[in-house]
C-alpha positions, 0 to 999 in steps of 0.5 A: 274035186271042189269044196264049200267055204266051210270045207275049205276052211276046215282043210286049211285049219281056219274059219269061214269068217277068216276065208270071207275076210281074205276075200274082202281084202283081195288076198284070196281069189273068188271061186266060181259059183254053181247055179244055186249060188254056192261057191266051188273052191278048188285045190288052187284055192286051198293052196292059196289059203294055206300059203296065206295062213303060213305067212300069217303064222310067221307073223306077216301082217295081212296088209303086207301079204296083200302087198307082196302078192299084188306087187310080186315081191319076194316073200323072203324079203318081207319075212326078213322085215318080220324077223327084224320086228320079232327080234325087236319084240323079243328084246323088249320082252327080255327087258320087261322080264328083267324089270319084273325080276328086279321088282321081285328081288327089290320089293319095289313099287311096280308103278316106279322104275325098278331102280327104286327099291323097297324104300319107295314103298314108304312114299304116298301115292302122290309122291310116287306119281310125282317121281314118275313125272320127274323121271320125264323131265329131270336128267339121268344124273338127277334121277340117279341121285333121287333113287339113291336118296329114296333107297337109302331110306327117308327121314322121319320128317320126309315120311310125315310130309309124304302122308301129311293130311290136308287138315293138319293144324298150324303147329304141326305144319310149322314144326314139320317145315323146320324139320324139312328145312333141316333135311333139305340142308343136309340133302343139299350137301350130299345131292346136287339135284336139291340145289340144281335139279338138272332139268332136261329143258328148263322152262317147260320142265319147271312148269311141269314140276310145279303143276305136278306138285300143286296137283299131287300135294294137298295145301297142307303139304304145299304150305310145309314146303313153302315154309321150309323153302323160306327157312332154307333161303333165309327169307322172312316167313310169309303165310301166303302161298304163291298163286302158282301153287294154289291154282 
């Protein structure tokens, strides 16, 4: 008994397109053709196709199936590799599931690591973006301290700075800079990262942070930070922002 391509695909629970693809990549042997050009698939072709479908269902990539068949390898060893990959995928999905559960529990922002709780919702999009960058360049210890700071609640000055509009007037910026300077002094006494950020690789990390701050913060926010820095370090007030922060 022989079958057409469509009949063979139906028996194997697959599609004509899949059968043709298996032919193209050398997985399935080509059948004999009748004088009119129609293919004649035999039971042997059906067995081959069912074997291919079984390995595909078990998660083996087509390229690996072709390699096993071409080299005469033991499919069992190849399946062991697939099993290892499946276990790794399961582990990753379990981590994702745990993170999603933590997001739901804490009410935190989904664009930040789950360790940041609902306190992160007070941050502007720019601040959240900056935290993502910091998570790539600061040490775990520094990020743990930032998480503690955010989760313990931002000060009124920090919230105002986070959402400060670009057209804020000078009086507002001067007042806010003084408030932020006071916050920085208080934070510096409690958190080591304020005075020593603990970057993973100082040169590249520092330039990355500067670039991120200058991109995510508007000029009014940058001016407030600069004024606050001058106040904390006891330097004379200079209204000129560093060129590195203004592009």
